[in-house]
Backbone as ProteinMPNN parsed JSONL, in Angstrom:
{"seq_chain_A": "XXXXXXXXXXXXXXXXXXXXXXXXXXXXXXXXXXXXXXXXXXXXXXXXXXXXXXXXXXXXXXXXXXXXXXXXXXXXXXXXXXXXXXXXXXXXXXXXX", "coords_chain_A": {"N_chain_A": [[0.84, -1.177, -0.014], [0.501, 2.269, -0.795], [2.107, 5.304, 0.276], [0.448, 7.853, 2.198], [-1.234, 10.579, 0.65], [-1.194, 14.085, 0.602], [-2.808, 17.342, 0.414], [-1.388, 20.275, -0.901], [-0.623, 23.713, -1.112], [1.3, 25.592, -3.14], [3.28, 28.418, -3.341], [5.142, 30.946, -4.899], [7.603, 33.504, -5.277], [9.562, 34.646, -7.578], [12.326, 36.377, -8.669], [13.823, 36.453, -11.014], [13.252, 35.936, -14.486], [14.254, 33.614, -15.887], [14.797, 31.802, -13.838], [12.223, 31.58, -12.784], [10.822, 30.372, -14.91], [11.996, 27.811, -14.925], [11.305, 26.846, -12.348], [8.574, 26.807, -12.679], [8.226, 24.906, -14.65], [9.151, 22.598, -13.298], [7.251, 22.492, -11.244], [4.923, 22.003, -12.724], [5.071, 19.407, -13.389], [4.31, 18.179, -11.038], [1.769, 19.044, -10.132], [-1.241, 20.994, -10.501], [-1.667, 24.24, -12.008], [-2.861, 27.148, -10.496], [-2.674, 29.816, -10.527], [-0.204, 32.04, -12.074], [2.03, 31.786, -10.248], [1.145, 30.059, -8.336], [0.439, 26.911, -7.16], [-1.438, 23.857, -6.944], [-1.0, 20.881, -5.368], [-0.781, 17.31, -4.872], [0.673, 15.343, -2.736], [2.958, 12.817, -1.409], [4.694, 12.712, 1.757], [7.415, 12.225, 1.206], [7.571, 12.886, -1.559], [6.987, 15.551, -1.405], [9.252, 16.555, 0.014], [11.208, 15.913, -1.851], [10.424, 17.507, -4.012], [10.687, 19.992, -2.753], [13.488, 20.155, -2.429], [14.348, 20.088, -5.059], [13.353, 22.497, -5.963], [14.726, 24.312, -4.244], [17.28, 24.129, -5.446], [17.006, 25.624, -7.658], [16.069, 28.203, -6.802], [17.159, 31.384, -5.404], [18.534, 33.394, -2.66], [17.101, 35.725, -2.915], [14.64, 34.997, -3.73], [11.31, 33.747, -2.934], [9.6, 31.051, -1.346], [6.747, 29.236, -0.586], [5.225, 26.644, 1.099], [2.217, 25.305, 1.726], [0.538, 23.152, 3.789], [-2.515, 21.474, 3.496], [-5.324, 20.444, 5.268], [-7.942, 17.972, 5.014], [-10.416, 19.097, 5.705], [-9.799, 21.822, 5.461], [-9.486, 21.952, 2.579], [-12.088, 21.374, 1.801], [-13.387, 23.698, 2.618], [-12.513, 25.735, 0.999], [-13.09, 28.309, -1.285], [-13.4, 28.778, -4.592], [-13.948, 31.213, -6.644], [-13.838, 32.147, -9.358], [-12.965, 29.91, -10.791], [-14.385, 27.26, -10.172], [-14.06, 24.504, -10.582], [-11.435, 23.841, -10.102], [-10.946, 23.247, -7.475], [-12.059, 20.794, -6.875], [-12.338, 17.846, -5.01], [-10.386, 14.949, -4.92], [-11.181, 11.709, -4.717], [-9.619, 9.26, -2.559], [-8.107, 6.326, -3.864], [-8.043, 4.089, -2.448], [-8.932, 2.479, 0.645], [-8.357, 2.554, 4.168], [-8.717, 0.232, 6.451]], "CA_chain_A": [[0.018, -0.008, 0.011], [1.367, 3.47, -0.885], [2.022, 6.341, 1.359], [-0.745, 8.742, 2.161], [-1.028, 11.834, -0.066], [-1.756, 15.258, 1.233], [-2.889, 18.522, -0.502], [-0.485, 21.414, -0.591], [-0.715, 24.863, -1.909], [2.691, 26.091, -3.281], [3.318, 29.792, -3.875], [6.503, 31.39, -5.001], [7.895, 34.789, -5.768], [10.908, 34.53, -8.174], [12.618, 37.619, -9.216], [14.412, 36.308, -12.402], [12.347, 35.092, -15.369], [14.758, 32.305, -16.153], [14.557, 30.903, -12.699], [10.763, 31.423, -12.72], [10.381, 29.343, -15.901], [12.558, 26.548, -14.492], [10.457, 26.448, -11.232], [7.237, 26.614, -13.269], [8.298, 23.545, -15.348], [9.239, 21.547, -12.272], [5.933, 22.289, -10.564], [3.929, 21.438, -13.728], [5.214, 17.896, -13.264], [3.79, 17.689, -9.722], [0.381, 19.465, -9.843], [-1.949, 21.943, -11.413], [-1.491, 25.665, -11.824], [-4.059, 27.917, -10.199], [-2.283, 31.154, -11.109], [1.2, 31.832, -12.542], [2.922, 31.464, -9.209], [0.461, 29.332, -7.284], [0.113, 25.532, -7.618], [-2.084, 22.875, -6.04], [-0.38, 19.564, -5.642], [-1.214, 16.234, -3.994], [1.986, 14.61, -2.596], [3.335, 12.122, -0.224], [5.725, 13.56, 2.472], [8.613, 12.03, 0.504], [7.452, 13.605, -2.743], [7.039, 16.992, -0.995], [10.592, 16.904, 0.276], [11.945, 15.811, -3.112], [10.079, 18.713, -4.78], [11.322, 21.195, -2.098], [14.899, 20.098, -2.712], [14.535, 20.496, -6.54], [13.088, 23.983, -6.056], [15.848, 25.041, -3.621], [18.416, 24.144, -6.345], [16.728, 26.705, -8.661], [15.87, 29.525, -6.183], [18.234, 32.052, -4.749], [18.053, 33.992, -1.471], [16.245, 36.842, -3.327], [13.34, 34.41, -4.08], [10.463, 33.223, -1.87], [8.861, 29.811, -1.624], [5.838, 28.942, 0.536], [4.496, 25.423, 0.874], [1.199, 25.195, 2.748], [-0.158, 21.871, 3.916], [-3.989, 21.671, 3.664], [-6.016, 19.314, 5.707], [-9.126, 17.656, 4.214], [-11.383, 20.103, 6.044], [-9.397, 23.07, 4.746], [-9.765, 21.845, 1.22], [-13.558, 21.489, 1.643], [-13.807, 25.079, 2.924], [-11.923, 26.643, -0.069], [-14.045, 28.824, -2.251], [-12.764, 29.29, -5.848], [-15.012, 31.927, -7.267], [-13.715, 32.158, -10.759], [-12.703, 28.613, -11.419], [-14.736, 26.259, -9.075], [-13.588, 23.12, -10.865], [-10.005, 23.711, -9.673], [-10.752, 22.718, -6.122], [-12.837, 19.625, -6.675], [-11.556, 16.955, -4.258], [-10.184, 13.678, -5.644], [-11.24, 10.6, -3.666], [-8.574, 8.272, -2.49], [-8.441, 5.112, -4.62], [-8.017, 2.977, -1.522], [-9.454, 2.746, 2.02], [-7.643, 1.859, 5.231], [-9.687, -0.389, 7.389]], "C_chain_A": [[0.889, 1.203, -0.009], [1.202, 4.432, 0.302], [0.865, 7.281, 1.213], [-0.349, 10.107, 1.452], [-1.768, 12.929, 0.595], [-1.797, 16.402, 0.175], [-1.936, 19.566, -0.016], [-0.744, 22.529, -1.582], [0.756, 25.478, -1.953], [2.688, 27.436, -3.967], [4.721, 30.227, -3.871], [6.525, 32.764, -5.579], [9.374, 34.735, -6.305], [11.214, 35.767, -8.988], [13.201, 37.574, -10.735], [13.569, 35.47, -13.247], [12.925, 33.768, -15.721], [14.474, 31.312, -15.06], [12.987, 30.614, -12.552], [10.266, 30.306, -13.635], [10.851, 27.915, -15.443], [11.646, 25.991, -13.332], [9.075, 26.078, -11.71], [7.223, 25.228, -13.867], [8.377, 22.513, -14.389], [7.932, 21.379, -11.651], [4.826, 21.703, -11.455], [3.951, 19.963, -13.711], [4.635, 17.343, -11.989], [2.33, 18.007, -9.547], [-0.162, 20.346, -10.855], [-1.765, 23.374, -11.011], [-2.837, 26.301, -11.529], [-3.9, 29.38, -10.693], [-0.808, 30.967, -11.521], [2.187, 31.461, -11.457], [2.305, 30.697, -8.077], [0.01, 27.907, -7.884], [-0.587, 24.718, -6.518], [-1.493, 21.551, -6.344], [-0.807, 18.581, -4.543], [0.017, 15.329, -3.898], [2.083, 13.807, -1.329], [4.389, 13.02, 0.482], [7.041, 13.448, 1.736], [8.661, 12.824, -0.808], [7.662, 15.117, -2.507], [8.507, 17.419, -0.762], [11.497, 16.845, -1.025], [11.675, 17.082, -3.98], [10.763, 19.974, -4.104], [12.84, 21.285, -2.45], [15.197, 20.562, -4.151], [14.328, 21.986, -6.721], [14.255, 24.811, -5.417], [17.108, 25.077, -4.522], [18.213, 25.312, -7.337], [16.642, 28.062, -7.974], [17.143, 30.042, -5.56], [17.663, 32.737, -3.464], [17.11, 35.203, -1.728], [14.755, 36.33, -3.515], [12.606, 33.925, -2.794], [9.716, 31.967, -2.329], [8.011, 29.548, -0.382], [5.085, 27.654, 0.185], [3.558, 25.271, 2.095], [0.494, 23.946, 2.708], [-1.669, 22.148, 4.191], [-4.596, 20.34, 4.174], [-7.318, 19.092, 4.862], [-10.273, 18.715, 4.419], [-11.1, 21.475, 5.415], [-9.683, 23.086, 3.316], [-11.3, 21.99, 0.944], [-14.045, 22.951, 1.818], [-13.329, 26.107, 1.865], [-13.019, 27.087, -1.002], [-13.248, 29.399, -3.437], [-13.838, 29.951, -6.61], [-15.005, 31.962, -8.762], [-13.623, 30.843, -11.445], [-13.071, 27.515, -10.463], [-14.279, 24.916, -9.361], [-12.189, 22.846, -10.413], [-9.973, 23.032, -8.353], [-11.754, 21.54, -5.949], [-11.928, 18.623, -6.021], [-11.546, 15.661, -4.957], [-10.227, 12.627, -4.538], [-10.109, 9.699, -3.738], [-9.044, 6.965, -3.197], [-8.41, 3.865, -3.65], [-8.596, 3.416, -0.115], [-8.648, 1.897, 3.034], [-8.667, 1.414, 6.229], [-9.041, -0.834, 8.683]], "O_chain_A": [[1.919, 1.226, 0.664], [0.307, 4.341, 1.142], [0.364, 7.452, 0.102], [0.732, 10.653, 1.671], [-2.871, 12.725, 1.103], [-1.009, 16.451, -0.769], [-1.715, 19.706, 1.187], [-1.047, 22.288, -2.75], [1.327, 25.819, -0.917], [2.147, 27.575, -5.064], [5.458, 29.921, -2.933], [5.601, 33.17, -6.284], [10.312, 34.778, -5.509], [10.458, 36.15, -9.881], [13.061, 38.509, -11.522], [13.171, 34.382, -12.831], [12.158, 32.815, -15.856], [14.004, 30.195, -15.275], [12.581, 29.498, -12.228], [9.461, 29.452, -13.263], [10.107, 26.947, -15.595], [11.274, 24.817, -13.347], [8.468, 25.136, -11.201], [6.301, 24.452, -13.616], [7.698, 21.505, -14.586], [7.471, 20.247, -11.507], [3.927, 21.006, -10.985], [2.941, 19.318, -13.992], [4.482, 16.128, -11.869], [1.662, 17.261, -8.831], [0.371, 20.46, -11.959], [-1.712, 23.698, -9.825], [-3.828, 26.037, -12.21], [-4.826, 30.03, -11.177], [-0.237, 29.891, -11.345], [3.178, 30.814, -11.794], [2.85, 30.666, -6.974], [-0.662, 27.797, -8.91], [-0.334, 24.898, -5.326], [-1.489, 21.13, -7.501], [-1.148, 18.984, -3.431], [0.364, 14.637, -4.855], [1.407, 14.063, -0.332], [4.905, 13.963, -0.117], [7.753, 14.446, 1.622], [9.706, 13.385, -1.135], [8.357, 15.823, -3.239], [8.955, 18.459, -1.246], [12.409, 17.653, -1.204], [12.59, 17.636, -4.59], [11.31, 20.849, -4.774], [13.367, 22.363, -2.726], [16.143, 21.304, -4.412], [15.01, 22.647, -7.505], [14.693, 25.828, -5.954], [17.928, 25.983, -4.367], [19.19, 25.908, -7.791], [17.13, 29.033, -8.553], [18.064, 29.294, -5.233], [16.46, 32.667, -3.213], [16.403, 35.633, -0.816], [13.797, 37.101, -3.464], [13.214, 33.731, -1.741], [9.281, 31.832, -3.473], [8.505, 29.63, 0.743], [4.413, 27.559, -0.842], [3.973, 25.137, 3.246], [-0.129, 23.633, 1.694], [-2.009, 22.976, 5.037], [-4.4, 19.278, 3.584], [-7.71, 19.968, 4.091], [-10.956, 19.135, 3.485], [-11.99, 22.17, 4.925], [-10.098, 24.124, 2.801], [-11.716, 22.639, -0.016], [-15.031, 23.352, 1.199], [-13.761, 27.259, 1.901], [-13.807, 26.259, -1.46], [-12.52, 30.381, -3.292], [-14.634, 29.237, -7.22], [-16.055, 31.822, -9.389], [-14.136, 30.663, -12.549], [-12.168, 26.854, -9.951], [-14.098, 24.158, -8.408], [-11.792, 21.682, -10.348], [-9.036, 22.276, -8.098], [-12.244, 21.371, -4.833], [-10.776, 18.534, -6.445], [-12.553, 15.262, -5.542], [-9.448, 12.645, -3.584], [-9.639, 9.367, -4.826], [-10.211, 6.579, -3.122], [-8.727, 2.747, -4.056], [-8.699, 4.605, 0.188], [-8.318, 0.734, 2.799], [-9.405, 2.231, 6.778], [-9.719, -1.368, 9.561]]}, "name": "protein", "num_of_chains": 1, "seq": "XXXXXXXXXXXXXXXXXXXXXXXXXXXXXXXXXXXXXXXXXXXXXXXXXXXXXXXXXXXXXXXXXXXXXXXXXXXXXXXXXXXXXXXXXXXXXXXXX"}
């Protein structure tokens, strides 16, 4: 059985366009874009740390990275006014009994 996945909201502020494009491409492989610098991803703890390390190799001290863990209740309470389909919850494909 695989590790549990959790929802994360990843936001970044990258000053250099080249670094921004690199980070954007990395994040596209992990989740879906909500805005240019905001992503929604569903990751295991291991995948989250792997992603964080990949982004740290791209970013400099002038850049900012924010990874926000979202509990199931938090995800349910999010209101996406312009694009409601973005925050539909994906049911787990397995159940722990």
